[in-house]
N, C-alpha and C positions, 0 to 999 in steps of 0.2 A: 517572444511575440509571434503571432501567427505567420507573418510574412517570411520569417526565417525558415519555416518548414518548407517553403516553396523555393524555387530557384531564384537567384538574385535578379534584380531589375536589369542589370547589364546583360545577363544571359537571355532574359526574355526579349529585350530590345534587339539583341543580336540575332535571336531566333526569328523575330518578325522581319528583320532586314533580309535574312537568308531566305525566308519564305517568299517574300515579295520578289527577290531575285530569281528564285526557282520558278515562280509563276511566269516571269518574263523570258527566262532562258531555257525552260524545259523542252528542248527540241530533240532529246534522245542522243545528243552528241556525247560519246564517252571520253572525248579529249578535254572536256571542261572539268577541272578538279577544284572542289571547294572544300572548306574546312567546316565541320559541324560546330556551331557556336556553343553547344552544350558539352560535348565530350572531346572536341578538338580532333576528331578522327577525320582523315582525308577520305573523301568519297566523290564519285562522279556526280555531275550535276543532274544526270538522268535518274539517279536514285536518291537524291537528297530529300525528296518529299517523304518517301517511305521510311528513310532512316530517321528523319526528325519525328515522324509519327511514333515510331517505336522508342526513340530515345527519350522524348518528353511524355510518352504515354498519352497521346492525345486522341487515340481511338476510343470512341464511345459507342454504346449500343442503344438502339432505338427501334421499337416495333413500328411497322408501317401503319400509319394512320391517315385519315383523309385530311385535306388541306385546312379546312376551317377549324377542325378540332385542334390540330397542332398549333395553328396561329393563335387560337383563343387562349391556349395554355401559356404560350410565350408572352402574349400581351398582358395576361393577368399577372404573371410573375414580374414582368417589367413594370407594370403600373404600381405594384406593391413596393418594388424596390426603388424606383425613380420618381414615383408620383406623377407620371405623365398624364397630361390632360390635353385633349384635342377639342378645339372649339371652332371648327370650320363653319362659317356662316351658312354655306349651302348644304351642309350635311354630308358632303362627300367624304369627309375625314373620319366619320364614325365607323366603328366596327360593324354595327348592324347593317349599315349601307353596304359594306363590303360583303357581308354574308348574303345580302339580297341579290348579289350578282349571280349570273348563271354559271356556277362553277360546280358541275355535277361530277365530283370526284368519286373515285372508286376505292374502296378499301382493299388492301392487298389480301389475296386469298391465303397467302402463306402467313402463318402465325409465328414463324421463326424470326429471330432477331439477327440482324447483320451489322457488322462493324462499319461505321462511317469514317472515311478518311478526312483529313483536314480540308482538302480541296472540295470534297462533296458537301461537307458541313457548311463551308462558306458559300458554296453554290446554292444550296437549298435556302440559306438565310437570305441571299440576294433575291431569289425567286419570290419568296414570301413577301419580302419588303416591297417589291415592285407590284405584285398582284393585288395586295390588300391596301397599301397606303397610297399608291399612285396608279391605280387601275385606269383612271380617266386618261392617262397619257398613252394608252395602248389600244389598238383596235381589237374587235372581237376575235378576229382570226389570230392575232398575236397572243391574246390571252388564252385561246384554246390550245395553241401550240405550246405555250409555256406550261399550262396545266397538264398537257399530255406528257411532257418531259418529267414534271414533278411526280406524276403517278407511276412512272417506270419503276421497276425493281431497283433497289439500291445498287446492285451490281452493275446494271446498265447505266444508272446515273453516274457512277464513278467512271465508267468507260467514256461516256459522252463528255463529262467535265475534263477528263484527261485530253481528249481530242481538242476541245476548245482552248485549253491552256497552251497548246503548241501553235502560237500565233505567227511564228517566223516562216511557216510554210503554208502554201495553199493546197498542195496535194500531199497525201500521206500514203504510206504502204503498210500493209498489215504486219509486215515483219518488224516495223518499228515498235510494235506492241507485243513482241514475242515474250519479253521478260516482264510485262505488266501482268499482275495477278491480283485477285481479290479473294480473301479468305483462303490463301494458298492454292488457288485454282486459276490457271491461265485462261485467257479469253479465246474463244473459238471464232471461226469465220461466220458461223450461224448467228452469233450475237451482233456482228457487224451488219449482216444482212437484215436483221430485225430493225436496227436503226435506219437502214436504207428504206425499208418498207414504210417506216413512219415519216420519211421525208427529212430526217435529221442529217443524213449524209448522202452524198451523190457519188455513184461510182464513175470511174473513167470509161469513156466510150471512144473508141478509135474513129476518127473522121478523116476524110480525104485531105482537107486543109485545116491544120491545127494552128492555133496561135503560137507564135514563137515563145512567148512567155510561159504558156502552159507546158510546152515541150521542154523548156529549160528546167522548170520546176520538177518535172518527172525525172529527167536525166540526173538531176542533182541527188535523187534518192539512191542512185547506183554508186558503188565504189569504183576505184580506178580499174581494177581487174575486169569488172563487168563492162565498163565503158570501152575498154580496149577490144573486148570480144564483140560488142555491138558494132564498133568501127570496122572490125575485121569482116563481119558478116555483110556490112554495107558495101565495102570497097574491095573485098576479096584479097586484101593484103594487110600485113601488120602495120601498126602506126608507131611512129617515133614519138615517144612521150615528151611533150613540151609543156606539161603542166595540166592539172585537172581542168582549170577554167578554159584553156584553149581547146582541150578535148571535147568539153561540153558544147562549146560554141560551134565547132566543126560539125558535130553530130546534129546539133539543133538546126543548122542551116539546111540539112537535107531531110531530116525527119519531120520538120514542121509543115512541109508542103510537098506536093507530088512533083519531084524534080528529076530530070534526066541525069543519070550518073555516067560520066565519061562518054557522053554522046550516044549511049545505047540504053534502052530500057530492057535490061536483062530479065528473063522470065525463068524461074526455076520452080518446078512443081506447081505451076500455075500461079505463083506469087512473085511480086517484084521484090528486089533487095530491100526496099524501104519497108514493105510489109513483113519480110522475114526478120529484119532488125527490130521492128516493133514487137513482133511475136517473142523474140528472145528477151527484150526488155520486160515485157509483161510477165513472162514465165519466171523471171528472177524476182520481180517485185511482188508477184501474187496479186492480191486484191488491192487495188489502188482507188482511193476515194478522196473526197474533199467535203467540207461543210458548205452548203449553199450560202450564197451571199446574204440572202434575206434572213437566214437563220443566224449566221455569224453576227450580222449587224444588230439583230434583235437582242441577243444575249450580251453583246458588248454594250448596248444601251442600258440594259438592266444592271450590268456591273458598274457602269459609270454613275447611274442613278443611285445605287446603293452606297457608293463611295464618293459622292459628290462633294462632301466636306473635306475628305482626305484621300485622294485617289490612290495613293501608294500604300495605304495602311489597312487593306482589307484583313490581313491576319490579326490585327489588333482586336477586331470585332470578335473573332473566335477566341482569342486569348482571354478577353474580358468575360466572355460567356463561360469559360472554363475556370474562372477565378484565378487565372495566372497574371492578370493585369486588372488594376482597379481604376475606375473612373469616378469622378465626384458625383454626389447626389444633387440633382437640380430638377426643376420643374420645366417640362416642355410645354409651353403655352403657345400653341400654334393657332393663329387666327385665320390663316389661309394656307393653301398648298404653296410649295416653292414655285411651281409653274402653273399658271392659270389656263394654259392651253397646250395642246399637243404640238402645235407649230412652234411655240416658244421653246419647248423642250428639245425638239428636233434641231432647231437652229443653233441652240447652245451646244448640243452634242456634236454636231457637224463642225462648228467653229472650234471646239476643243480638239477634234481630230486634226483639223488644219493647223492648229497651233503646235501640236506635237510634231507633225511633219515639218513645220517651219523651224522649230527649235533644232530638230535633228539635222536639217539641211544647213542651218546656220553654223552648227558646230563642225560639220563635215566640209563646209566650204562649197556647197552646191549652189552656185549663184542663180542658176535658172529657176530652181524650185523656190528659193527665197524671193526672187523678184516676182514670180507668178503668184504666190500666196499673198505677199504683201500688197500687190496691185489689186488682187481680189478684195482684200480687206479695205483698201482705200476706196474702192468703188462702193462697197457696202456703206461705209461711213458717209460718203457723199449722198447716198440715197436717204440715209437716216437724217442727215442734216436738213433736208427739205422739210421734214416734219418737226424735228427737234428745235430748230432755230426759228423757222417761220411757219407757224401752223396754218396761217391763212392761205398761203400759196401752196400748201401741201397737196399731193395727189392722193386721194383716199384709196385708190385701188392698189397702191404699193403694198406688197405683203411684208410688213415689218413688225413681226411679233414681239421684238424686244422692248418696244415702247411700254408695254404693260408691266415689264419687269423694272424699268429704270426708275419709276416713281416710288418704289419701295426702298427704304434706306438700307435694308439688309440684303434683300434678294436681287438687287441690281448687279451684284457680282456674278450671278448665275444667268447672265443674258449674253446673247450673241454679240450685242453691241459692246459689252465690256471686253470680250475676247478680241474683237476686231481692233479695239483701241490698244490692247496689249501687243498685237502683232505689228500694228503700224509704229508703235513706240520702239519696239525692239528692232525694227528695220531701219531706224534713223542712223544707228552706228554703221550699218552696212552701206547705206547711201553715202555717208561721210567718207568711208574708205574708198568708195567708188568716185569720189569728188563730184557727186551729183547733188550739189547744194541747192539747186533750184527745186528739185523734187522734195528734198528734205525740208526746205522752208515751207513749201506748199502743204506738205503733210503735217507739219507742226501747227500751222495755222488752223488746219482742219481739226486737229485734236483739241485745240484750245476752244473751239466752238462748243464742245460738250462739257459744260461746266460741272455738271453733277456726276459725270462718269469718269472714274479714275482721277478724282480731284486731288488725291494725295500726290499725284505726279505733276501737278501744274507748275510747281516751282522748277522742276527739271525741264518741263516743256519750254518755259520762258528762258531758262539758262542756255539750253541748246540752241534755241532760236536766235538769241543775241550773238552767240559764237558763230553759228553758220552764216548769219548775215555779214559778219566781219570777214569770214573766210571767202565768201562769194564776192567780195569787193563792194559791199553796200556802204552807203554813206554813214558817217558817225552820227549825224543827226537822226537818221532813221533808227539806228541801234539805240540811241538814247530815248527816243520815243517809245520803243519796245520796252525798255527798262522802266520807263514811267508807267506804262500800262500794267507791267508786271507788279509794281508796287501797289497799284490800286486793286489788285486781285485779292479778294478776301480769303481765298483758299490757301494762300502761301503761309507756311509756318515761319516762326521768327528767324530760324537759321537760314532758310532760303531767302528771306527778305534782306538779310544782311549781305548775303553773297551777291544779290543783284545790286544792292546799294554800292558795294565796294567796286564792282565792275563799272558801274556808271560813273563813279567818282574818278577812277583811273582813266576812263575814256575822255572825260571832260578835261582833265589836266593835260593829257597827251594831245588832244585836239586844240586846246588853247595855246600850247607851246608851238604847234605847227601852224597856227593861224587858220585852222579849218573851222573853228567855231567862234563866232563873234557874238557879243552881247549875251554871254552865257549866264549872267547874274540871275536873270529871271528863272532859267531852268534850274540853276543851283538852288534857289530858294524853294522851288517846287519839289526838288528831290529831297531836300532836308525836311520839308514838311511831311512828305509821304513816308520817309524812313524814320520819323520821330515816334518810335514806339517805346513802350515801357521796357521791352527787352533790350533795345539798343541803349537807352539812357542808363539802365542799371548795370548791364553786363559788358558792354563793349569797352568799358574803361580798362578791362584786363587784357584786351586783344593784343596789344603790342608789348605787354610786360609780363609774359608768362614765366613763372619760375622754371629754371633749367638746372639739371644735375648732369655734369660731365663725367662720363665713365670711360676709362681707358682699358683696353683689352688687347691681348696678344692674338692677332688674327691667324687663323690657319691658312686661309687663302682669301684675299680680299678682292672682290670684283664689284665694280660700280653698279652692275645690273644683276648680279647673282645674290644668292642667299648667303649671308655671312655666318661664319663659325669662328669661335674663339676658344682659346685654352683657358680652363678654369684654374683655381688655386692648386688642384692636384693634377694638373695637366690633362684633365678630361675635356672632351669636346662639348661645347655649350653653344646654344643659340643666343641671340642678343637678349631675349627675355630671361633665359636662365642665368646669363652672366649678370644681369641687373639684380636678380634675386640673390645671387651669391654676394654681390657688392653690398646690398642693403642688409644682408644677414650679418655681416661683419659689424654693422652699426646697431645690432640688437633687434632688427625688424624680422618678423615672420611674414611670409608672403605667399601669394597665390596668383598664378597666371590664369586669369579667368575671363578677361576681355568683356567685363560687364555681366557675366552670368550670375555672379553673386548678387548684384543689385536687382537683376530680373527675378532671381529666386525670392529675395526679400519682398519684392513688389507682389508676387503671387501669394506669399504668406500673409502679409498685412492686408491685402485687398481681396482675400479669398471670398468673403461673403458678398462683396460687391461684384466680383467677377461672375459668380454663379447665382446672383439674385434673379428673381422672376421678372424677366422682361419679355414682352411678346416677340415671338418668331426668332429669337437669337439662339435657341436650342431646338434642334429638329430631331435628334435621337439621343440615346444615352451613351454614345461613344465620342463625345467631344471634349477636347482639352480646354477650350475657351469659347466664349460667346462669339457668334459670327460677326458682330459689329466691333470687336476689338481691333484697334488700328484705324478706325474711321471716326469721323466727327460725331456720329450718332452715339458712340460709347459714352463720351463725357456728357453730351447734352441730355441723354435719357437718364443719367444717374448723377447729375450735377449736385443735387442737395446731399446725397449720401457721400459723394466723394469729398466735398468741402467739409462736411462734418468729420469724416475720417481723417483728413489732413489736419484739422484743428486738434483732434485727439492726439495724433502722433507728435505734433509740435509741443504738446504739453506733457509728453511722456518723460519719465526719467529712465535711468539705466535698468532698474528693476522691472519697470513696466515693459520695456522692450524685450528683456530676457523672458518674462512670463508669457508675453504674446507669442513669441516664437515657439516656446515649449508647448503651449496650449494647442496651437494649430498643428504642430508636428504630431502630437499625440492623437489628435482627432482625425487628421487627413494624411498621415504619413504614407508615402508611396502611391498616392492617388495621382493620376495623370493631370497635369496642369501646365499650360504654356509657360515656358521660361523657367520652370521650377526644377531644380536638381537637388533632391533631398540629401544626396550623399556628397555634396560639393566640398564639404569640410570633414567628411568622414563620420560624424556623429551628430546627434541632436544637441548635446550639451555644447560642443564646440561651435556649432552654428549660432546658437543662442548667445554664447559668450562673446563671439566676435561681433555679432549684430549689436549687442549692447554697448560696444565701444564707439559706434558711429553716432555722432551728435544727432539729436532728433530733428533739428532744422535741416540737416543734410538729407536725412531720409525723406522728410516731407517734401523738400524741393525736388528731389529726383523722382519721387512717386507722382508728383503733380505733372511733371513733363511726360512721364510714361502714360498717365491716364488720359492726357489730352491728345497725344499722338504716339501711340505705342509702336506703330509701324516705323516711324522715323527715329525716335529716341532710344529704341531698344538696341540699336547698333551704334558703333562709334564710341563706345565707352572706353575708359582707360584700360590698358592691358593688364596692369598689376594692381592688386589690392594688398596693402601692407598694414600690419598692426603690431603694436608692442604695448606692454604694460609697465615697463620700467624705462627710464626714470619716472615717466608719467604715462597714463593711458592715452594712446594716440592711434589714429588711422591715417593712411596716406594713399592717394590715388596717383598712379604713375603711368604715363603714356610713353612707351619705349619706341625709339627711332634709331635705326642703324645709320651707318656713315652716309648713305645716299638716300635715306627715306625722308619724306616730307609729311607734314600734318595735313590730313584732309580737312575740309571745312567743318564737317560734323565733329571730328575729333577735337578740333580747335574750340568749337562751341562747348563741348562737354567740359573741357578744362576751365573755360570762362564761367560756366554755370557752377561748377563745384567751388571755384574760388569765391563767387558771389554768395554762395550758401555758407561760407565760412569754413570750408573744408581745406585740408592740406593736400594740394594737388600740384604736380610738377611734370615736366617733360624730361625723360632720361635720354640723353644723347650719347650714343656709343661711338667711340672713335678708336682707330688703331693706335696703339701706343703701349708704353711700359710704365 
């Protein structure tokens, strides 16, 4: 097969992860050692890009052409391959409209070809995508600047892209790029000056009063020996080394502003010690520069726009273009742009930046930043609520561009309002740790006011709200009323509805025993009526009678809160899942620890044509693994007839039909990127088809129905182990493994109940220490 001539899928995916890591961490630091995913050679992070280029031979040659000509060729080839069609009603999406823009590009005078690096190729792809498909989102000055960068010689493009990729520093020294070369030729200072003349970089200029942050950034470019010498020039004595950070802070204190040293302003050769120290610093660093804020923000916006569907997967675009990664064939039917206005785009981009800072602060425990950003998001939600909840009393002068995004069933995820809801939701756990239940309750009520935004989380909103009201000392009656309102919410899925019902039932029993709730019969009848769904009546009967398999193992070291390890049959160390696989293998079972990835793979195989069918606006480019509406209510509603017909076919399949279906899809689409699909999960096509044919059709159809209705919720929580055997009879078994101190989550509990209701053999394997 053709794919065997290329590198394996694992190598390509590892390469893409390493590439994305190198984009984030390429700061020139030689102390960062990484392993090449292709040849396993250890190499410094500062040289991983060049090494991967040579290792996977991703350098390509391309003569310099003008922008419209190059883009026309790429659009033509893309249209032939992916059958892309753009039907923007206002005409802004057509290529002719793009060509009509004032883009007076110049053809390169040199006819020689130059090799393009991976970074530069991705960079030019992003620039073309922004200029021609979303030009309405940028001002004329911004488009002129981007066009100016694109028409630079490839050598300077490579240099500028390398500067942009070093995002961890604001100031840079020319000596950082001493080992950077292009076509075996290092860069000179004149080339940096050329970028300066174009306004792409800004040189450092000494000022009387410098900001301490700028001074610290420049001092961090020096090594320890140079820092000590600068300190010696400043204070006329050696410094006792107390760590690099302390040394930088001491120097920054005196170099950032005009300060009197030791009570005298010493003058030597007409200069102060501060000026002499600065002269020494600049003589060591050479040419010091930074990318202006407006330029950095512009190209960061372009990068985010190009990767709006998968922000961390920019290298996958390049790998697909070089035929190292395959994406499915589908039709891009775009009825409108993603963003209808520049303001909506800028609000979304700024909100995503705030979300990234918020996530980093939340992980590092920076409470001030977490509180500041979450409060800002809370205020924005209150402004939006004035229009979203009560249109009549809304103030028309409020600049709220996200409202035009929320009405679209697919593009509402690309709105600032969606990101603000994400930030507020993730701040709930922080507020609960701070025991600030009052703010948490107020924020949850605010989130519940936006019914169509993040509707997949509404069950968790109600769940946390009921718990926080209990923790804050609220009355049981108020909590029960919240549970009643939650059960009336149409956006709750069946699993979340049962969780709320069980909590309300426990609260009623507890309050009735304590005498806190009188005349509860009426509320009980209302609760039973609200929770009386087909899901509850059909599946809840298995809730308290789940099959359990008790497995004893010899523990290596048992801890109530630690990860348990056990001795296997041959005294090898095993985790609880591996111990269970060994236990079942003695009974003739073959098994796989997949945690639901096998069922997700089969869902992608059997629903391939439905996943990639032509639906308006769900495919925006040719580098998508799934439609944008997968995991939302719009996925099932827009394909309900096709899904029901497909489920009916699967229920009437026999063993040979299932085997043939897997083989057919595997041969037609093998190793094409699709969400949840792992083509090599069982090693080969025949093994996957054989194992799939052992699963009863009604089990497959039942699981696929849940995944098609709410993929975001039901794709997780599936049983850990999938077991099969052919003797004494063909059987499959789903097993959820729990260690000595583990408990079932609600979603895991539901999956076992679902599988039992479908007629599958499902059980819980409880591992306990013993012999």
